[in-house]
Backbone as CSV, one residue per row, in Angstrom:
resi,resn,N_x,N_y,N_z,CA_x,CA_y,CA_z,C_x,C_y,C_z
1,SER,6.732,-42.706,-83.280,6.331,-43.749,-82.350,5.774,-44.936,-83.126
2,ILE,5.849,-46.108,-82.516,5.336,-47.330,-83.127,4.197,-47.834,-82.248
3,ASN,2.968,-47.772,-82.750,1.820,-48.254,-81.998,1.656,-49.749,-82.219
4,ILE,1.519,-50.475,-81.123,1.394,-51.929,-81.160,0.019,-52.257,-80.608
5,SER,-0.918,-52.579,-81.492,-2.304,-52.738,-81.048,-2.629,-54.144,-80.562
6,ASN,-2.085,-55.157,-81.172,-2.341,-56.527,-80.725,-1.371,-57.472,-81.421
7,TYR,-1.656,-58.747,-81.394,-0.823,-59.779,-81.985,-0.437,-59.394,-83.407
8,GLY,0.861,-59.369,-83.708,1.291,-59.054,-85.068,2.696,-58.502,-85.119
9,ILE,3.079,-58.082,-86.328,4.400,-57.533,-86.588,4.262,-56.048,-86.861
10,TYR,5.136,-55.260,-86.238,5.116,-53.808,-86.371,6.514,-53.339,-86.740
11,LYS,6.609,-52.211,-87.441,7.890,-51.764,-87.952,8.053,-50.269,-87.780
12,GLY,9.276,-49.879,-87.448,9.659,-48.479,-87.422,10.862,-48.285,-88.322
13,ASN,10.984,-47.111,-88.942,12.079,-46.813,-89.860,12.889,-45.627,-89.364
14,LEU,14.183,-45.679,-89.629,15.082,-44.583,-89.293,16.097,-44.465,-90.422
15,ASN,16.188,-43.296,-91.037,17.156,-43.083,-92.102,18.359,-42.350,-91.540
16,ILE,19.543,-42.909,-91.779,20.794,-42.253,-91.401,21.408,-41.688,-92.673
17,PRO,21.476,-40.350,-92.792,21.992,-39.746,-94.020,23.521,-39.668,-94.077
18,ASP,24.182,-39.818,-92.937,25.636,-39.698,-92.872,26.321,-40.985,-93.309
19,THR,27.569,-40.863,-93.738,28.337,-42.039,-94.143,29.402,-42.337,-93.106
20,GLY,29.803,-43.590,-93.057,30.853,-44.027,-92.152,30.754,-45.524,-91.933
21,THR,31.845,-46.107,-91.492,31.891,-47.536,-91.224,31.646,-47.761,-89.734
22,ILE,30.678,-48.578,-89.412,30.277,-48.817,-88.025,31.391,-49.516,-87.252
23,THR,31.729,-48.961,-86.082,32.648,-49.639,-85.157,31.922,-50.025,-83.869
24,ASP,30.786,-49.371,-83.602,29.938,-49.716,-82.454,28.572,-49.087,-82.690
25,ILE,27.533,-49.779,-82.238,26.176,-49.251,-82.406,25.346,-49.668,-81.195
26,ASP,24.523,-48.746,-80.694,23.632,-48.999,-79.567,22.225,-48.538,-79.946
27,LEU,21.230,-49.213,-79.380,19.834,-48.870,-79.616,19.228,-48.376,-78.310
28,LYS,18.552,-47.226,-78.365,17.861,-46.669,-77.200,16.372,-46.650,-77.492
29,MET,15.561,-47.142,-76.536,14.101,-47.207,-76.726,13.373,-46.814,-75.454
30,THR,12.193,-46.216,-75.650,11.269,-45.941,-74.557,9.890,-46.406,-75.005
31,GLY,9.163,-47.052,-74.102,7.818,-47.493,-74.435,7.177,-48.261,-73.308
32,SER,6.004,-48.782,-73.593,5.300,-49.598,-72.603,4.405,-50.590,-73.328
33,MET,4.224,-51.709,-72.693,3.371,-52.778,-73.215,2.528,-53.300,-72.066
34,TRP,1.461,-53.975,-72.406,0.679,-54.635,-71.372,1.540,-55.694,-70.694
35,ASN,2.422,-56.327,-71.494,3.312,-57.355,-70.966,4.556,-57.409,-71.860
36,ASN,5.693,-56.924,-71.346,6.924,-56.889,-72.132,7.403,-58.271,-72.563
37,SER,6.980,-59.320,-71.876,7.480,-60.663,-72.195,6.936,-61.179,-73.523
38,THR,6.018,-60.450,-74.136,5.463,-60.871,-75.431,6.192,-60.214,-76.602
39,LEU,7.260,-59.462,-76.323,7.969,-58.732,-77.373,9.173,-59.490,-77.915
40,ASP,9.266,-59.498,-79.216,10.396,-60.035,-79.954,10.861,-58.873,-80.832
41,ILE,12.076,-58.344,-80.617,12.513,-57.126,-81.294,13.792,-57.393,-82.078
42,SER,13.786,-57.008,-83.358,14.964,-57.171,-84.218,15.273,-55.852,-84.912
43,LEU,16.563,-55.648,-85.199,17.025,-54.476,-85.938,17.619,-54.959,-87.260
44,ILE,17.255,-54.284,-88.360,17.738,-54.656,-89.686,18.494,-53.464,-90.280
45,SER,19.720,-53.725,-90.708,20.573,-52.675,-91.263,20.249,-52.432,-92.734
46,PRO,20.785,-51.345,-93.318,20.613,-51.116,-94.759,21.187,-52.260,-95.605
47,TYR,22.137,-53.019,-95.068,22.692,-54.183,-95.783,21.732,-55.360,-95.770
48,GLY,20.710,-55.302,-94.902,19.793,-56.428,-94.757,20.188,-57.371,-93.637
49,THR,21.207,-57.027,-92.870,21.629,-57.832,-91.731,20.581,-57.725,-90.633
50,VAL,20.169,-58.863,-90.074,19.138,-58.901,-89.039,19.770,-59.347,-87.725
51,VAL,19.530,-58.585,-86.664,19.980,-58.965,-85.326,18.773,-58.958,-84.402
52,LYS,18.484,-60.130,-83.801,17.400,-60.220,-82.815,17.948,-59.694,-81.492
53,LEU,17.327,-58.631,-80.985,17.801,-57.951,-79.786,17.070,-58.392,-78.528
54,VAL,15.780,-58.652,-78.660,14.943,-59.080,-77.536,14.155,-60.300,-78.011
55,ASP,14.192,-61.364,-77.224,13.562,-62.627,-77.619,12.578,-63.077,-76.543
56,ASN,11.482,-62.332,-76.395,10.479,-62.629,-75.368,11.126,-62.813,-73.996
57,ASN,12.176,-62.026,-73.712,12.915,-62.226,-72.468,12.962,-60.981,-71.577
58,MET,11.944,-60.109,-71.705,11.810,-58.975,-70.794,10.630,-59.240,-69.860
59,SER,10.541,-58.454,-68.803,9.428,-58.599,-67.863,8.796,-57.229,-67.635
60,GLY,7.698,-57.211,-66.897,7.052,-55.952,-66.556,6.293,-55.339,-67.712
61,LYS,6.045,-54.023,-67.593,5.241,-53.309,-68.587,5.941,-52.103,-69.198
62,VAL,7.027,-51.624,-68.598,7.636,-50.360,-69.014,9.115,-50.552,-69.325
63,PHE,9.597,-49.862,-70.363,11.037,-49.710,-70.600,11.264,-48.238,-70.902
64,ASP,12.073,-47.591,-70.069,12.231,-46.143,-70.103,13.687,-45.788,-70.386
65,ARG,13.950,-45.287,-71.585,15.305,-44.924,-72.004,16.254,-46.128,-71.907
66,MET,15.723,-47.305,-72.226,16.508,-48.535,-72.208,17.526,-48.499,-73.345
67,ILE,18.766,-48.858,-73.041,19.817,-48.896,-74.045,20.286,-50.333,-74.208
68,LEU,20.266,-50.818,-75.443,20.824,-52.128,-75.750,22.226,-51.887,-76.269
69,ASP,23.215,-52.447,-75.542,24.621,-52.120,-75.755,25.453,-53.366,-75.473
70,ASP,26.246,-53.794,-76.434,27.098,-54.978,-76.250,28.045,-54.831,-75.058
71,GLU,28.416,-53.601,-74.725,29.383,-53.372,-73.640,28.721,-53.236,-72.266
72,ALA,27.415,-53.401,-72.166,26.717,-53.335,-70.870,27.160,-54.510,-70.000
73,SER,26.789,-54.489,-68.730,27.201,-55.567,-67.818,26.060,-56.511,-67.454
74,VAL,24.816,-56.153,-67.798,23.655,-56.970,-67.444,22.929,-57.367,-68.731
75,THR,22.547,-58.635,-68.851,21.803,-59.074,-70.033,20.366,-58.567,-69.960
76,ILE,19.741,-58.428,-71.122,18.346,-57.972,-71.173,17.441,-58.936,-70.412
77,SER,17.748,-60.223,-70.443,16.915,-61.205,-69.741,17.061,-61.121,-68.225
78,SER,18.141,-60.499,-67.735,18.325,-60.325,-66.290,17.828,-58.967,-65.804
79,GLY,17.390,-58.117,-66.712,16.911,-56.790,-66.342,15.502,-56.829,-65.779
80,SER,15.062,-55.685,-65.281,13.694,-55.580,-64.771,13.187,-54.166,-65.024
81,GLU,11.854,-54.032,-65.013,11.267,-52.726,-65.290,11.664,-51.752,-64.200
82,PRO,11.890,-50.520,-64.554,11.558,-49.852,-65.807,12.684,-49.882,-66.854
83,TYR,13.677,-50.756,-66.712,14.762,-50.893,-67.696,15.425,-49.554,-68.002
84,MET,15.705,-48.773,-66.963,16.353,-47.466,-67.140,17.860,-47.610,-67.037
85,ASP,18.448,-48.419,-67.924,19.877,-48.670,-67.866,20.314,-49.253,-69.205
86,SER,21.541,-49.706,-69.252,22.068,-50.375,-70.440,22.051,-51.877,-70.228
87,PHE,21.698,-52.607,-71.283,21.590,-54.061,-71.211,22.211,-54.698,-72.448
88,ILE,22.768,-55.887,-72.254,23.315,-56.661,-73.368,22.141,-57.285,-74.113
89,PRO,22.032,-57.070,-75.417,20.916,-57.657,-76.168,21.062,-59.172,-76.295
90,THR,20.001,-59.828,-76.723,20.003,-61.279,-76.918,21.108,-61.701,-77.874
91,ASN,21.263,-60.990,-78.983,22.337,-61.238,-79.952,23.141,-59.954,-80.108
92,PRO,24.422,-60.059,-80.431,25.294,-58.880,-80.413,25.039,-57.878,-81.535
93,LEU,25.008,-56.624,-81.148,24.933,-55.537,-82.116,26.227,-55.421,-82.915
94,SER,27.306,-56.001,-82.421,28.580,-55.967,-83.150,28.483,-56.693,-84.488
95,THR,27.401,-57.428,-84.706,27.156,-58.043,-86.013,27.136,-56.981,-87.108
96,PHE,26.765,-55.749,-86.761,26.710,-54.655,-87.730,28.075,-53.993,-87.950
97,ASP,29.074,-54.307,-87.113,30.394,-53.685,-87.244,30.954,-53.920,-88.647
98,GLU,31.597,-52.908,-89.167,32.231,-52.878,-90.490,31.235,-52.686,-91.628
99,GLU,29.950,-52.495,-91.325,28.972,-52.154,-92.365,28.905,-50.637,-92.508
100,GLU,28.473,-50.174,-93.663,28.198,-48.755,-93.894,26.949,-48.385,-93.101
101,MET,26.996,-47.259,-92.380,25.855,-46.884,-91.545,24.765,-46.158,-92.324
102,LYS,25.104,-45.584,-93.478,24.147,-44.783,-94.252,23.022,-45.650,-94.801
103,GLY,21.787,-45.139,-94.679,20.653,-45.817,-95.276,19.503,-46.003,-94.312
104,ASP,18.551,-46.830,-94.720,17.334,-47.070,-93.944,17.511,-48.250,-92.992
105,TRP,17.331,-47.983,-91.715,17.348,-48.995,-90.664,15.905,-49.289,-90.277
106,GLU,15.612,-50.548,-89.976,14.254,-50.942,-89.617,14.260,-51.655,-88.269
107,LEU,13.329,-51.250,-87.421,13.122,-51.910,-86.140,11.840,-52.724,-86.264
108,PHE,11.963,-54.047,-86.142,10.803,-54.933,-86.252,10.417,-55.426,-84.868
109,ILE,9.132,-55.336,-84.551,8.604,-55.791,-83.272,7.533,-56.828,-83.549
110,PHE,7.691,-58.006,-82.971,6.648,-59.025,-83.040,6.023,-59.104,-81.663
111,ASN,4.722,-58.869,-81.576,3.975,-58.956,-80.324,3.187,-60.262,-80.354
112,SER,3.488,-61.168,-79.427,2.858,-62.489,-79.432,1.627,-62.563,-78.533
113,SER,0.992,-61.423,-78.277,-0.241,-61.432,-77.481,-1.256,-60.483,-78.115
114,ASN,-2.452,-60.502,-77.587,-3.489,-59.586,-78.067,-3.542,-58.303,-77.252
115,ASN,-2.520,-58.067,-76.442,-2.448,-56.848,-75.644,-1.487,-55.878,-76.309
116,GLY,-1.794,-54.612,-76.280,-1.019,-53.631,-77.005,-0.118,-52.774,-76.158
117,GLY,0.434,-51.778,-76.811,1.322,-50.815,-76.192,1.953,-49.966,-77.267
118,SER,3.111,-49.386,-76.983,3.786,-48.580,-77.997,5.258,-48.401,-77.647
119,ILE,6.016,-48.162,-78.675,7.385,-47.683,-78.514,7.302,-46.210,-78.874
120,THR,7.437,-45.355,-77.871,7.220,-43.927,-78.081,8.411,-43.253,-78.744
121,GLU,9.605,-43.825,-78.579,10.771,-43.297,-79.271,11.859,-44.351,-79.331
122,TRP,12.647,-44.283,-80.392,13.819,-45.141,-80.500,14.878,-44.422,-81.323
123,SER,16.126,-44.717,-81.014,17.229,-44.065,-81.718,18.438,-44.988,-81.734
124,LEU,19.349,-44.708,-82.649,20.606,-45.442,-82.744,21.753,-44.487,-82.447
125,THR,22.704,-44.932,-81.653,23.940,-44.189,-81.425,25.034,-44.979,-82.117
126,VAL,25.646,-44.362,-83.129,26.620,-45.058,-83.961,27.999,-44.435,-83.765
127,THR,28.976,-45.272,-83.431,30.377,-44.878,-83.437,30.934,-45.393,-84.751
128,TYR,31.639,-44.537,-85.467,32.082,-44.925,-86.803,33.436,-44.312,-87.114
129,ASP,34.043,-44.826,-88.178,35.275,-44.247,-88.687,35.166,-44.132,-90.198
130,ASN,36.253,-43.711,-90.828,36.237,-43.502,-92.272,36.896,-44.638,-93.043
131,SER,37.043,-45.802,-92.410,37.619,-46.944,-93.119,36.639,-47.438,-94.176
132,THR,37.104,-48.298,-95.038,36.248,-48.840,-96.091,35.347,-49.917,-95.502
133,PRO,34.024,-49.765,-95.628,33.122,-50.789,-95.085,33.212,-52.073,-95.894
134,LYS,32.800,-53.168,-95.253,32.744,-54.415,-96.008,31.689,-54.267,-97.101
135,ASP,31.837,-55.056,-98.148,30.914,-54.961,-99.274,29.519,-55.401,-98.862
136,PRO,28.484,-54.692,-99.365,27.116,-55.133,-99.087,26.833,-56.432,-99.839
137,PRO,25.846,-57.181,-99.379,25.511,-58.416,-100.092,25.016,-58.106,-101.501
138,THR,25.246,-59.041,-102.400,24.763,-58.868,-103.765,23.366,-59.445,-103.882
139,ALA,22.664,-59.054,-104.915,21.290,-59.524,-105.113,21.234,-60.820,-105.925
140,SER,22.405,-61.337,-106.332,22.382,-62.544,-107.151,22.085,-63.768,-106.304
141,GLY,21.664,-64.821,-106.950,21.358,-66.057,-106.251,20.337,-66.861,-107.023
142,THR,20.029,-68.014,-106.507,19.060,-68.901,-107.124,17.839,-68.971,-106.230
143,THR,16.656,-68.873,-106.820,15.415,-68.954,-106.055,14.861,-70.369,-106.145
144,TYR,14.544,-70.944,-105.003,13.897,-72.252,-104.915,12.528,-72.023,-104.298
145,THR,11.494,-72.611,-104.873,10.135,-72.352,-104.432,9.533,-73.582,-103.770
146,GLY,8.953,-73.375,-102.607,8.274,-74.454,-101.881,6.781,-74.416,-102.166
147,GLY,6.065,-75.344,-101.572,4.622,-75.427,-101.753,3.880,-74.566,-100.752
148,SER,2.573,-74.619,-100.825,1.738,-73.830,-99.927,1.601,-74.547,-98.576
149,ILE,1.258,-73.789,-97.563,1.029,-74.313,-96.220,-0.376,-73.898,-95.821
150,SER,-1.208,-74.856,-95.457,-2.556,-74.559,-94.978,-2.533,-74.403,-93.473
151,ILE,-3.107,-73.321,-92.993,-3.152,-73.050,-91.558,-4.606,-73.078,-91.147
152,SER,-4.961,-74.095,-90.368,-6.367,-74.265,-90.017,-6.673,-73.881,-88.573
153,SER,-5.667,-73.848,-87.715,-5.889,-73.491,-86.317,-4.570,-73.020,-85.727
154,GLN,-4.601,-72.656,-84.443,-3.377,-72.232,-83.778,-2.404,-73.394,-83.719
155,GLY,-1.141,-73.089,-83.688,-0.123,-74.118,-83.597,0.990,-73.885,-84.589
156,VAL,1.896,-74.831,-84.668,3.034,-74.751,-85.567,2.725,-75.543,-86.831
157,HIS,2.946,-74.947,-87.964,2.715,-75.594,-89.250,4.026,-75.557,-90.026
158,ALA,4.356,-76.632,-90.729,5.644,-76.714,-91.409,5.485,-77.233,-92.829
159,SER,6.487,-76.961,-93.634,6.561,-77.469,-94.997,8.030,-77.705,-95.311
160,ASN,8.333,-78.674,-96.157,9.707,-78.976,-96.541,10.024,-78.368,-97.891
161,LEU,11.276,-78.003,-98.078,11.766,-77.501,-99.345,13.036,-78.270,-99.665
162,ASN,13.041,-79.029,-100.747,14.206,-79.807,-101.150,15.045,-78.979,-102.119
163,ILE,16.310,-78.770,-101.773,17.245,-78.047,-102.636,18.227,-79.066,-103.191
164,PRO,18.148,-79.356,-104.498,18.957,-80.417,-105.090,20.419,-80.032,-105.333
165,ASP,20.741,-78.728,-105.326,22.097,-78.284,-105.626,22.999,-78.426,-104.408
166,THR,24.302,-78.384,-104.650,25.272,-78.401,-103.558,26.053,-77.105,-103.583
167,GLY,26.686,-76.766,-102.491,27.497,-75.555,-102.406,27.384,-74.947,-101.024
168,THR,28.153,-73.915,-100.806,28.169,-73.211,-99.530,27.238,-72.011,-99.607
169,ILE,26.332,-71.904,-98.671,25.411,-70.769,-98.623,26.154,-69.575,-98.044
170,THR,26.158,-68.467,-98.765,26.785,-67.239,-98.276,25.762,-66.196,-97.868
171,ASP,24.518,-66.357,-98.323,23.430,-65.468,-97.945,22.130,-66.169,-98.292
172,ILE,21.125,-65.984,-97.438,19.826,-66.614,-97.706,18.714,-65.637,-97.322
173,ASP,17.708,-65.557,-98.163,16.546,-64.717,-97.901,15.310,-65.584,-97.995
174,LEU,14.317,-65.314,-97.181,13.053,-66.033,-97.203,11.975,-65.086,-97.686
175,LYS,11.266,-65.478,-98.726,10.183,-64.669,-99.262,8.893,-65.453,-99.093
176,MET,7.887,-64.824,-98.477,6.604,-65.509,-98.249,5.479,-64.715,-98.863
């Protein structure tokens, strides 16, 4: 279970020991929050691919055996508690298609309020085949470093980063 005590980022891990190339993937979750509309939920694959599944677009306090599935007929933003059905996530889970399923998957939850709750269980249902998965991203690249950002109160704070090189970005990571 993932306990969500107040404003912040929370993470759950799931290791898939089996191998195979993803052809479809669904996420099933059960939990409750003081207010579901404060949840921002993303799934990260072993390749490092990030898919935002819920974008502060749920209502109520409970989600019971909720399934996020690209093939559902109702969007997550059109659902209502207790979310005991299948819903189309904010962004497609098909983004993970053709990746290798083996490895550590991470569920990231950002709670934008000081009210808590928990995800009591979550699981992935993976449909796969034995085809060759697409290559994982490489670790090579150039690091560009920005300056510090002072945060003195609530609100949005920004900083600029000038990248003098030219070229096509094929992968980008942010390190803070």
